[in-house]
C-alpha atoms as one frame of an Amber mdcrd trajectory, in Angstrom:
protein
  46.722  76.069  71.093  45.209  74.239  74.076  46.982  72.077  76.682  45.058
  69.022  77.717  44.007  67.961  81.376  46.338  64.947  81.349  49.211  67.157
  80.188  48.737  69.739  82.877  48.680  66.739  85.410  51.767  64.871  84.051
  53.441  68.175  84.330  52.533  68.624  87.744  53.516  64.940  88.692  57.161
  65.508  86.976  57.401  68.422  89.153  56.460  66.738  92.159  58.644  64.260
  91.667  61.656  66.072  91.133  60.483  67.816  94.277  60.708  64.536  96.302
  63.760  63.525  94.672  65.811  66.426  95.783  63.900  66.359  99.389  65.053
  62.759  99.478  68.355  63.210  98.245  69.095  65.667 100.942  67.662  63.621
 103.715  70.247  60.330 102.139  73.012  62.939 102.150  72.976  64.474 105.853
  72.041  60.723 106.730  74.942  59.176 104.588  77.480  58.710 107.777  74.363
  57.245 109.723  73.368  54.850 107.068  77.387  53.514 106.373  77.730  53.407
 110.329  74.364  50.936 109.988  75.776  48.523 107.288  79.327  48.528 108.273
  78.921  48.826 111.778  81.814  50.845 112.071  80.564  53.050 114.896  82.778
  53.343 118.000  82.071  54.321 121.356  81.738  58.408 121.207  83.539  60.606
 123.137  81.369  62.936 125.307  79.789  65.870 122.702  79.977  69.129 122.833
  83.588  69.731 124.391  86.000  71.871 122.193  89.040  70.402 120.811  92.078
  72.383 118.924  93.107  69.658 116.281  95.824  70.294 113.934  95.980  68.706
 110.647  99.349  68.624 109.101 100.372  69.611 105.634 100.131  66.648 103.101
  98.876  64.582 105.657  96.471  61.772 103.636  92.945  61.180 103.493  93.548
  58.508 106.349  95.740  60.516 108.605  93.164  63.114 108.663  90.587  60.473
 110.002  92.774  59.268 112.172  93.490  62.447 113.889  89.494  63.127 114.004
  89.093  59.753 115.748  91.663  60.081 118.234  90.498  63.448 119.275  86.830
  62.579 119.564  85.794  64.213 117.081  84.457  61.538 114.928  83.580  58.229
 115.858  84.869  56.478 112.649  87.530  57.355 110.399  86.431  54.690 107.864
  82.913  56.417 107.608  84.843  60.177 107.306  86.707  58.786 104.477  83.858
  57.241 102.597  82.081  60.307 103.052  84.732  62.188 101.696  85.106  59.924
  98.553  81.262  59.819  97.894  81.290  63.560  97.470  84.561  63.317  95.770
  86.204  65.682  98.074  88.863  63.586  99.380  91.868  66.217  98.243  90.452
  69.181  99.265  91.097  68.780 102.991  93.165  71.979 104.030  96.094  71.584
 106.899  95.905  73.950 109.691  94.350  74.165 113.087  90.791  73.946 113.684
  88.588  74.622 116.653  86.397  71.021 116.420  83.608  69.821 118.880  83.883
  66.245 119.843  81.004  63.940 118.547  80.406  66.052 115.767  78.862  64.943
 112.224  81.346  63.618 110.024  79.753  65.523 107.197  80.142  68.578 108.727
  83.456  68.657 110.135  84.738  67.458 106.316  82.729  70.784 105.276  85.089
  72.771 108.041  88.469  71.037 106.765  87.557  72.102 103.297  86.896  75.399
 104.011  90.375  76.095 105.448  88.658  78.250 108.255  91.464  77.844 110.391
  92.034  79.176 113.980  94.059  81.842 114.700  95.287  83.833 117.629  96.066
  87.633 117.093  98.827  89.430 118.913  99.722  93.335 118.215 103.033  94.627
 118.946 102.560  98.835 119.360 105.353 101.247 117.556 108.021 101.768 119.754
 107.604  98.528 122.221 111.154  97.321 123.532 111.754  93.686 124.121 110.834
  93.844 128.046 107.130  95.004 126.937 107.207  92.911 124.614 107.907  90.219
 126.926 105.223  91.144 129.125 103.042  91.477 126.122 103.653  87.388 125.059
 103.629  86.167 128.507 100.064  87.866 128.870  99.445  86.288 125.215 100.393
  83.184 126.462 103.316  82.881 124.018 106.407  82.726 126.427 107.138  83.711
 130.084 108.778  86.597 130.109 111.693  85.114 131.668 112.079  82.763 128.691
 111.169  85.372 126.002 114.038  87.454 127.484 116.372  84.645 127.665 115.688
  83.678 123.880 115.741  87.124 122.613 119.486  87.574 123.909 120.585  84.115
 122.863 124.039  84.632 121.236 123.454  81.313 119.098 120.279  82.415 118.589
 121.399  86.067 116.850 123.822  84.350 114.689 121.300  82.154 113.672 118.826
  85.223 112.566 122.161  87.299 111.452 121.786  90.081 113.753 124.486  92.173
 114.899 123.698  92.825 118.522 123.414  91.770 122.135 119.408  91.377 121.288
 117.001  91.408 118.694 116.131  94.760 120.163 114.804  97.085 117.358 114.501
  94.187 114.761 110.965  93.135 116.090 108.942  94.908 113.511 105.672  96.379
 115.472 102.471  94.212 113.534  99.697  92.364 114.246 100.776  88.864 113.879
  98.097  86.238 113.231  99.695  82.487 115.085  98.242  79.173 114.689  97.627
  77.488 118.535 100.352  74.702 117.576 103.175  78.079 116.950 101.814  79.643
 120.262 103.918  78.699 123.146 106.618  78.771 120.168 108.272  82.094 121.036
 111.425  81.331 118.891 108.922  80.885 116.003 106.989  84.218 116.477 110.267
  85.973 116.828 111.469  84.596 113.327 108.175  86.249 111.879 108.847  89.647
 113.774 112.521  89.744 112.469 111.113  88.493 108.907 109.013  91.153 108.806
 111.336  93.714 110.123 113.537  92.686 106.839 110.803  92.963 104.237 110.261
  96.546 105.539 113.737  97.660 105.631 114.788  96.052 102.148 112.463  97.652
 100.187 112.377 101.084 101.674 115.662 101.664 103.836 118.478  99.149 102.811
 119.538 101.037  99.591 119.876 104.740 101.016 121.774 103.132 104.404 124.382
 101.352 102.446 124.763 104.597 100.073 125.390 106.682 103.741 127.691 103.838
 104.706 125.062 102.751 107.908 124.484  99.078 108.506 121.422  97.784 110.038
 122.405  98.207 113.444 122.913 102.086 113.131 120.352 102.823 111.346 117.846
 100.563 113.510 119.426 102.388 116.981 118.696 105.759 115.249 115.360 105.060
 114.132 114.362 103.770 118.061 115.383 107.218 119.176 112.882 108.561 116.809
 110.297 106.539 117.424 110.466 107.237 121.145 110.743 111.194 120.673 108.822
 111.775 117.954 104.596 112.723 117.547 103.005 112.241 114.429 104.354 113.914
 111.196 107.437 114.618 113.076 109.632 111.743 112.286 111.802 113.763 109.545
 112.258 116.400 111.976 113.250 114.429 114.558 115.640 112.829 112.381 116.995
 115.669 111.540 118.036 117.153 114.720 119.813 113.671 115.499 121.670 113.707
 112.182 122.659 117.535 112.837 124.147 116.933 116.689 125.862 113.339 115.094
 127.612 115.824 112.805 128.435 118.680 115.094 129.859 115.906 117.846 127.184
 116.849 119.973 125.534 114.485 122.456 122.211 113.284 121.369 120.150 114.109
 124.564 117.766 111.875 123.689 115.819 111.484 127.133 114.389 107.756 126.879
 117.960 106.321 126.375 118.424 107.328 130.136 116.093 104.747 131.404 116.479
 102.240 128.853 116.367  98.577 130.555 116.440 100.557 134.061 113.057 102.046
 134.224 109.314 101.440 132.715 109.666 103.251 129.123 107.215 106.294 130.116
 108.352 106.274 133.869 109.158 109.888 135.347 112.855 110.860 134.229 114.839
 112.574 137.391 118.188 114.291 137.521 119.738 111.422 138.840 118.857 109.404
 135.693 120.337 112.240 133.588 123.525 111.665 136.080 123.506 108.067 135.827
 126.600 106.837 134.179 125.253 103.604 131.608 126.256 103.016 127.798 122.940
 103.688 126.961 122.676 107.270 128.572 123.223 109.869 125.629 123.481 112.721
 128.436 126.852 111.487 129.327 128.190 109.919 125.944 128.567 111.374 122.783
 127.153 109.258 119.430 124.541 106.891 119.125 124.000 104.961 122.094 125.562
 101.040 121.646 121.804  99.689 120.415 118.483 100.477 119.653 116.185 101.245
 123.095 112.880  99.970 121.468 111.332  98.799 117.834 111.108 101.247 115.296
 108.002 101.266 112.629 108.279 102.121 108.916 108.022 106.141 109.328 110.741
 105.990 111.965 112.823 104.069 109.614 112.546 105.615 107.082 113.198 108.430
 108.447 116.364 107.701 109.863 117.899 107.548 106.521 115.778 110.589 104.857
 115.994 113.338 107.520 114.317 116.533 106.890 116.407 119.801 105.616 116.584
 121.879 108.415 119.319 123.332 110.869 117.581 122.207 113.605 119.495 121.239
 117.122 116.784 121.337 119.822 113.135 120.328 120.285 110.813 120.592 123.434
 107.327 119.432 124.055 104.713 121.818 123.558 102.392 119.934 125.403  99.622
 119.696 122.838 100.798 116.621 121.273 103.605 118.201 119.332 107.156 119.652
 119.548 108.960 123.155 118.946 112.130 122.695 117.147 114.901 125.433 117.239
 118.179 125.496 116.000 120.086 127.635 118.807 120.082 127.075 122.339 119.118
 130.737 123.164 115.941 130.191 120.707 115.532 126.875 122.242 115.650 128.153
 125.949 113.217 131.051 124.821 110.376 127.953 124.019 111.781 125.647 126.846
 110.411 128.736 129.233 107.330 129.050 127.555 105.993 125.587 127.506 108.247
 124.024 130.098 108.626 127.072 132.540 112.068 125.719 133.336 115.754 126.528
 132.504 116.999 123.832 129.888 119.051 121.233 130.602 120.333 120.875 127.562
 123.895 122.531 126.678 125.826 122.721 123.124
């Protein structure tokens, strides 16, 4: 079948027209805010363009309220233009709440795109396993969440502890080590961040630990206290073994003799432990007192929490560092002293 010359010309003309309409439509769409401003004369004096501003869009805010927030912060020059653009595009109900990093003097359409995307601004803070409240206080001060002094006051506030349901003198042990995502509007609210960390603790504890702990008759404070000792002593893959040593010692009414307990609240964790530290009379010193210390000495992770209620089925009573990132475990003091001489070249400080 032969295609006529005029049919080809007609087809080319239609395609060209469609291309022009698409290009024109795109230009009209991008220029829509300026066109609306021109006809409505709503454009106000714009803020100096290019300055970054953190803007909070509250949950449930109306489109008019969102436009007002953007205009007040100099992000756009007219909330009316912003509203009209959103209505024409049919996206007046798609704005998502949150904190956004925006620039003054921005195009309303581009701002609307970002608010619809929900790409909110968040800060991250990672609390390592085994950090205590003093280390977390330093971390939070560094991250601008709270001053060290304010944080330590908050986490030991009796009223706040009652609100959190913690039966202790601080939130030590209940601040679950993890990476947390914090909105700018939450960044200076240490109480809110602490609540998030405690809630994360309960989610892990309730899922993996609570049932077994209740079967043993242990309350959360006891479990967390033991888990904190395991956290500070155990190397990778040793948590259940270290737990067994502590469980066996508790059953035999032996002192736990956990080195990190003797400097808790006195020296930074990891500091060199001296004979004076071991001899110091203080409640957390497990060289001086039998049984668990009065509370946790750190914030344990999931593995230590589980190990606290699921110790290995072994008879070990001692362990000594092998200087290779692991421990040598022993059942008797004589055996332990032999390994101390091998690895530490000094007499054992542990006694039955």
